[in-house]
C-alpha positions in Angstrom: -41.8 -15.6 3.5 -42.6 -13.3 0.6 -45.0 -14.0 -2.2 -44.8 -12.9 -5.8 -47.8 -13.5 -8.0 -49.0 -16.3 -5.8 -45.7 -18.1 -5.8 -44.0 -18.3 -2.4 -40.2 -17.6 -2.2 -37.9 -17.6 0.7 -35.7 -14.5 0.8 -32.5 -16.5 -0.1 -34.3 -18.0 -3.1 -35.6 -14.6 -4.2 -32.1 -13.2 -4.0 -30.7 -16.1 -6.0 -33.3 -15.5 -8.7 -32.5 -11.8 -8.8 -28.8 -12.6 -9.2 -29.4 -15.3 -11.8 -30.4 -12.5 -14.3 -27.2 -10.4 -14.3 -27.1 -6.9 -15.7 -26.9 -6.6 -19.5 -23.4 -5.1 -19.4 -22.0 -8.0 -17.4 -22.7 -10.3 -20.3 -20.9 -8.1 -22.8 -17.5 -8.6 -21.3 -16.4 -12.2 -21.0 -14.4 -13.4 -18.0 -10.7 -13.1 -19.1 -9.1 -16.4 -20.1 -6.7 -17.6 -22.9 -9.3 -16.9 -25.6 -10.2 -13.4 -24.5 -6.6 -12.4 -23.6 -5.5 -13.0 -27.2 -8.0 -10.4 -28.3 -6.9 -7.9 -25.7 -4.7 -6.0 -28.1 -7.8 -4.2 -29.4 -7.2 -1.1 -27.3 -4.9 1.6 -28.6 -1.9 2.6 -26.5 -2.2 5.7 -24.4 -0.7 8.9 -25.9 2.8 9.9 -24.6 1.3 13.1 -23.0 -0.9 11.2 -20.5 0.0 10.9 -16.8 1.9 7.8 -16.1 1.4 5.0 -13.5 3.4 5.0 -10.3 7.2 4.5 -10.9 7.5 1.5 -8.5 5.8 -1.4 -10.1 3.9 -2.7 -7.0 0.9 -3.6 -9.1 -1.9 -5.4 -7.5 -3.5 -6.4 -10.8 -3.7 -5.9 -14.5 -6.3 -4.3 -16.8 -7.4 -7.2 -19.0 -10.1 -5.6 -21.2 -11.3 -2.1 -22.0 -14.3 -1.0 -24.1 -15.2 2.6 -24.6 -13.9 5.3 -22.2 -12.0 4.0 -19.1 -9.5 5.8 -16.9 -7.1 5.1 -14.1 -6.0 7.6 -11.5 -7.6 10.6 -9.7 -9.5 13.2 -11.7 -6.5 15.7 -11.9 -4.0 13.0 -13.1 -6.1 10.4 -14.7 -4.9 8.5 -17.8 -6.7 6.3 -20.3 -6.8 2.6 -19.2 -5.2 0.2 -21.7 -5.1 -3.6 -21.8 -2.1 -5.0 -20.0 -1.6 -1.9 -17.8 -0.8 -2.3 -14.1 -3.4 -1.4 -11.5 -2.1 -0.1 -8.1 -3.4 -0.1 -4.5 -5.5 3.0 -3.7 -6.0 3.7 -7.4 -9.3 5.0 -8.8 -10.8 3.5 -12.0 -13.7 5.1 -13.9 -15.7 4.3 -17.0 -17.6 6.6 -19.3 -21.2 6.3 -20.5 -20.4 3.5 -22.9 -17.3 2.2 -21.1 -16.6 -1.1 -19.4 -13.4 -2.6 -18.1 -12.1 -5.9 -16.6 -9.3 -6.1 -14.1 -7.7 -9.3 -12.8 -6.0 -9.0 -9.3 -3.0 -11.1 -8.1 -5.2 -13.5 -6.1 -7.3 -14.3 -9.2 -10.2 -11.9 -8.3 -11.9 -10.5 -11.5 -13.5 -7.1 -11.4 -15.7 -6.1 -14.3 -16.9 -2.5 -14.2 -20.1 -1.4 -16.0 -20.8 2.0 -17.7 -20.6 5.2 -15.7 -18.8 3.6 -12.8 -16.2 4.8 -10.4 -14.4 2.7 -7.9 -11.4 3.0 -5.6 -9.2 0.0 -4.9 -8.8 1.1 -1.3 -6.8 -1.8 0.0 -5.3 -5.0 -1.4 -2.6 -7.1 0.1 -1.9 -10.6 -1.0 0.9 -13.0 0.0 1.1 -15.7 -2.7 3.0 -18.0 -0.3 0.6 -17.9 2.6 -2.4 -17.0 0.5 -3.3 -14.4 3.2 -4.2 -10.7 2.8 -7.1 -8.4 2.6 -9.2 -6.5 0.0 -11.3 -3.4 0.3 -13.1 -1.8 -2.7 -15.1 1.4 -2.5 -17.7 1.6 -5.3 -18.6 5.3 -5.6 -21.1 4.9 -8.4 -22.2 2.5 -11.1 -21.8 -1.2 -11.0 -19.1 -3.9 -10.7 -19.3 -7.6 -11.2 -16.9 -9.5 -8.9 -15.7 -13.1 -9.3 -13.7 -13.7 -6.2 -10.2 -15.2 -6.1 -8.3 -16.9 -3.3 -8.6 -14.2 -0.7 -12.4 -14.5 -0.4 -12.3 -18.2 -0.5 -9.7 -18.6 2.2 -10.7 -15.7 4.5 -14.0 -14.1 3.5 -13.9 -11.8 6.5 -11.0 -9.9 4.9 -12.9 -9.2 1.6 -15.1 -6.1 1.8 -16.9 -3.9 -0.8 -18.3 -0.5 0.3 -20.8 1.8 -1.4 -21.9 5.3 -0.3 -24.7 3.7 1.8 -23.5 0.2 2.7 -20.7 -2.3 3.3 -20.9 -5.8 1.7 -19.3 -8.8 3.4 -18.6 -11.3 0.7 -19.8 -14.9 1.1 -20.3 -15.8 -2.6 -18.0 -16.2 -5.5 -19.8 -14.3 -8.4 -22.0 -11.3 -7.7 -22.8 -7.8 -8.9 -22.9 -4.6 -6.8 -24.7 -1.6 -8.1 -25.1 1.9 -6.6 -26.0 5.5 -7.5 -23.6 8.4 -6.9 -23.9 9.9 -3.4 -26.1 13.0 -3.3 
């Protein structure tokens, strides 16, 4: 048991209280739905000179909202992220100092990145018929809010999030992971 100002908390309760006060950026981007998708046209289209997404449209998800600076792709071939754009397996997504972005994956998982964040969607397979597959996200720096979809609900052992110092096995449905860049 741990005490805090004379109040006794069990570790699960303390963790729940910590998670109940989400980061400020997580409250600035609503979870996509019919009302927020209608306003998704706020982001300008990428210039014609930017690198393009992979030619085969094997998208694993879609960028739903973008605020500020957000990019898709590796540093040498990154392009501005725009609402409605496809996201592909093994793709990197980054946000700038005032950036934030929301991605919805095929299984219904929603990823909301905070400012100064970089993540690799290392692995995502999902079979809509059998509802089986796996998910691996590598959060290199910053923060991401995750609202899990069918994969984590059906087989939570196949849903992993890694940071430079840890691997998170998912047992919840709405949580935030935050990390500093590796030194």
